N, C-alpha and C positions, 0 to 999 in steps of 0.2 A: 504494500500500500504506500502510495506517495502522499506527501503532505502539500497542501496549498501554502505558498510562501509569499508570492508577490501580490501587491494591491490589485494589479490587473486580473490575476486569477480569481481573487475574491469577488471583484466586481463582475466578472464574467459569469460566475456561478450564481450570484445574486440576481443577475439579469435573466437567468433561466427561470424555471418554474419552481413553486413550492410543491414538493411531492407529498409530504406528510407533516402533520402538526400534532403536538400534545399540549398539555396545559402550560408548560414552560419552554418548550423547544419547537423550532420549525426546521425542517430539513429541505434544503434547496438542492437541485441537481441540474446539470447541463451536460450534453454530449461533448465528448472531447474535441470533436471536429466541428462544433456548432459555430455558425457565423453570428457573432454578437456585434451590436452596434459599437462603433468606436466611442471611447470616453473622451472628454475634453483633455485629460492628462495624456492620453495616447496620441491625440492630434498635435500636441505641443512637442512631442519627442521628435528629434531629428533623425534618429537611427531607425532603420526599417524594423517593423514589428515582427518579432519571431513568434513561432507557435507557442501558445500559452502552456499546452500540455504535451510535452515532447515524448513522454513514455506512455504507451498504451497499457494502462493499469487503472486500478481503482484509486482515485484521488480523494483525500479527506481534508477538510478544514474545520476549524472551530472558531466561532465568533461569540465572545462573551463580553458584552459592553459593561462599562463602569456604571451605567445607569441602573442595571439590574443586579450587579454584584459589586458592591462598593470596595471590598477589600481584595487586594491582590492575591492573597492566599486562597480566597474563595474562588476567584476567577481561575487560578491555576489548577485547583482541585477539580473544578467542573471540566476544564479542558482535558485534563488527564483522563477523566471518566469518559469523555467523548471519544478520545483516541483509542482507549482500551476496549470499549464496547464496539467501536467501529472495526477494530482488528478482529474481534470475535466473529462479527458478521460478514467479514470480507469475502469469504467464499460464496455467499449468497447474493452479494451486491453486484450490480452491473458495472462494467468498466466505463464509468463516467465520473465526473467530478461532483462530489457531494460536499455540502457545507451545512453544519449543524449550528443554528443560531439560537442563543438564549433570548427569548422574547418576553419573559416575565420573571420577576424576582421570586425567590423562595421566602416564605414567611419567617421573619426574624424572631417572632414569638415562639415558633415551633423549633427552629434551628438556631439556638442562641450562639453556639460556637461557629466560628468562621469556617472551620473544616472538621466538623464532627463526623463520627461514623454514621450517625443517623442521616445527615445530609448526603454523605457519599452513597449510602444505600438508596435513598430516595431518588437521587440523580441517576444512579445506575439502573434502577428499576424502570424509571420513565424513559431513559434512553433505549433500554432493551425493547420496550414496547414500541417505541418509535421505529427502530430498525426492523422489528418483526413486521410492522405494517409495510415497510418498503420492500422487504424480501417477499412478503405475500403478494404484493402487487406485481412483482417481477415473475413469480413462479408460473402463472397462467400464460404469460407471453413466451416463456421458455418452452412450455409444453406445446404450444401452437407452432413455434419455430421448428421443434423436433418433428412434429407430424408433417409439416410442410416439406422438410428435407427428406423424409422417408418416402414420400410419394413420388 
């Protein structure tokens, strides 16, 4: 699994569609060879634009804004959980670029510590359900593709 690193990669995946949502997370995906509209930053660059995703593999990114997770330790904990759960589900994921975005904060009254075991467990459970939705969406397509190639 490759990780999204550049701003252009993150913007390209966000320009794609939202594949699945949960209470706290949204998962965006875009095909590796998708034509995305140029961003103002890319128009200002004088160098020719290179391919964003050079390796044909599953690409994963995590976006955890300060708006929803104030403390750096909490943001890092959530990002680690995103990459770990993504690694577990990698065999079932399509070879596209995925971005998991935190879209709502976790209740501070319920999770008082910035990086408690309860918070880790809640994040992990919600991410597992999110990735299960994505894998379930892909499975029927794979079955149809297999039937089409057998004919």
